[in-house]
C-alpha positions, -999 to 999 in steps of 0.1 A, spaced: 507 -145 160 509 -111 143 545 -111 125 559 -84 107 586 -93 80 606 -64 73 619 -69 38 589 -93 33 587 -89 -3 625 -102 -10 634 -136 -17 639 -148 18 611 -127 31 586 -139 7 594 -176 15 591 -168 55 557 -154 48 550 -193 34 562 -206 64 546 -183 87 513 -182 67 509 -223 68 514 -220 108 482 -198 108 502 -164 119 490 -133 109 518 -120 85 528 -86 76 551 -79 45 568 -44 53 587 -32 26 589 3 5 571 -11 -25 546 -33 -33 545 -67 -46 530 -99 -55 532 -118 -23 517 -154 -11 484 -158 -1 477 -152 36 503 -120 36 494 -86 35 517 -56 30 524 -22 46 548 4 31 579 15 51 610 31 46 639 23 69 662 50 56 641 77 76 619 55 96 585 63 73 555 40 80 573 17 108 549 30 137 516 21 117 528 -8 102 541 -22 133 509 -18 154 500 -51 174 527 -69 160 544 -96 186 573 -105 163 596 -85 141 619 -104 116 643 -84 99 648 -99 64 659 -67 48 688 -64 24 708 -35 3 730 -29 -24 765 -24 -10 765 10 -19 736 16 5 740 -9 31 748 13 61 723 34 61 699 5 53 710 -20 79 725 -2 102 709 29 108 675 16 99 679 -11 120 684 11 149 654 33 134 635 -1 132 645 -15 167 633 19 183 597 18 166 594 -17 176 602 -10 212 577 17 211 549 -5 195 557 -32 221 567 -59 200 580 -87 219 608 -105 201 633 -92 175 649 -116 150 678 -108 129 694 -127 97 728 -125 89 759 -143 73 778 -172 85 819 -159 89 808 -122 86 830 -111 109 861 -136 96 859 -116 59 868 -79 53 847 -69 27 828 -39 29 793 -54 31 802 -80 55 813 -55 80 782 -37 76 765 -66 87 787 -70 114 775 -38 127 739 -48 124 746 -76 145 760 -51 171 730 -29 168 706 -53 172 724 -66 205 726 -29 218 689 -25 216 663 -27 241 643 -54 229 648 -91 235 663 -108 201 674 -136 183 697 -137 156 703 -164 130 735 -164 108 732 -185 73 753 -191 43 749 -179 9 717 -187 -7 718 -208 -41 700 -182 -57 729 -156 -49 755 -181 -68 732 -190 -97 729 -148 -101 768 -144 -99 774 -173 -123 750 -157 -149 760 -123 -148 796 -137 -152 787 -159 -182 768 -127 -199 805 -119 -203 811 -151 -217 837 -158 -181 833 -187 -154 850 -179 -125 874 -201 -107 891 -204 -74 898 -220 -44 873 -200 -23 850 -223 -2 812 -217 -2 784 -239 18 750 -230 -2 719 -233 13 680 -235 -3 665 -203 9 633 -222 19 656 -244 49 667 -207 60 631 -194 63 619 -224 75 645 -222 108 632 -186 107 601 -194 116 612 -218 142 630 -190 160 604 -165 160 579 -189 175 602 -195 201 610 -175 231 640 -147 225 673 -166 223 703 -145 212 726 -156 188 709 -191 173 734 -218 158 743 -211 124 724 -225 92 745 -238 62 739 -260 32 750 -292 32 783 -292 12 813 -272 12 823 -266 -23 850 -246 -42 845 -219 -63 857 -239 -94 834 -271 -83 804 -249 -79 807 -229 -112 815 -261 -130 782 -275 -118 764 -242 -131 781 -245 -163 770 -280 -170 732 -273 -156 728 -242 -176 747 -252 -210 765 -218 -213 797 -213 -233 822 -194 -207 859 -189 -201 875 -199 -169 889 -172 -147 905 -181 -120 901 -158 -88 931 -158 -67 931 -168 -32 952 -139 -21 950 -107 4 929 -100 34 898 -114 15 909 -141 -6 927 -161 23 901 -164 44 877 -174 19 901 -201 5 903 -215 41 862 -218 43 853 -185 66 820 -183 55 814 -223 59 802 -241 90 804 -278 83 792 -286 115 763 -265 108 751 -286 77 714 -290 69 700 -313 53 685 -294 23 693 -298 -15 729 -293 -28 735 -266 -55 738 -292 -82 702 -309 -68 686 -274 -68 699 -265 -105 686 -297 -116 648 -288 -99 647 -257 -120 
C-alpha cells in the first residue's frame, strides 16, 4: 500500500513512517523541507499554506495520514485552510482514505490552538473523502520540552491540571492500524496509561533530570484552568499499555 504522511518529517510522522515501512508499505513523507528519515521512507516537498507540490506528491497514494503540526501563530492557515487544500488534492488524486490526527478534549478547552484543531476536525468531516480521525493525549516529548523550557528559567510549573501523556510510538502504531483498515470516522481515543497532575509530572521530570528549579503554581482558574483541572484533556477509559511518563524518562 502506498501511504503519504503529511508532516512525515516531524516526531509523529517519523514514528509512523517506521511502523508503515515495517509493514511493507511504500511510504512518502510530505513536508516543506527534507530531513533525515527512517529507512524505506522517501521525501516529497509540499506546502500546505499554498498547496504547492500536493498534486505531484499524492500521485498514486492510496491513503493519506495528516500528521502535520504548526506553531499556534500559524495554526489556522496550516491546519484548517491547509487541510482543505490537502483534501481537495487527495480527492483529485483518487486517494481512498484520509486519516486525521487530533487531541483528546480539544473541544472542551477554549485555547486558541485547540479551537483550530476543532475546526480542522470539522474540515475533515465536511470533505469529500472517506475519513478516519484519531484523537490522542499529549506526547511525553511535549511535557519534556515544556518542563525543560521552564527549567531554563529555573522554574518548575505545578498545579492541579490533569494530563495523561502517551508515548508517540504507541500513537504511531495505532495510526498504522487505522490506515490499514477501512475508513471509520471518529476512532476510539488513545491515551497514556496514567492520569497525573501537573505537579506530579513536573516533580517526576525534576527528579529524572536533576535540574534545580523554583516551584511555581499555575492556578486552575478561568475558562481554561478549570476544565484542565477537571481532566478535560484526559480519557481514562482510553488508557493504553505504553510507558508512564516516569518510565519514559528513565528509558532516556
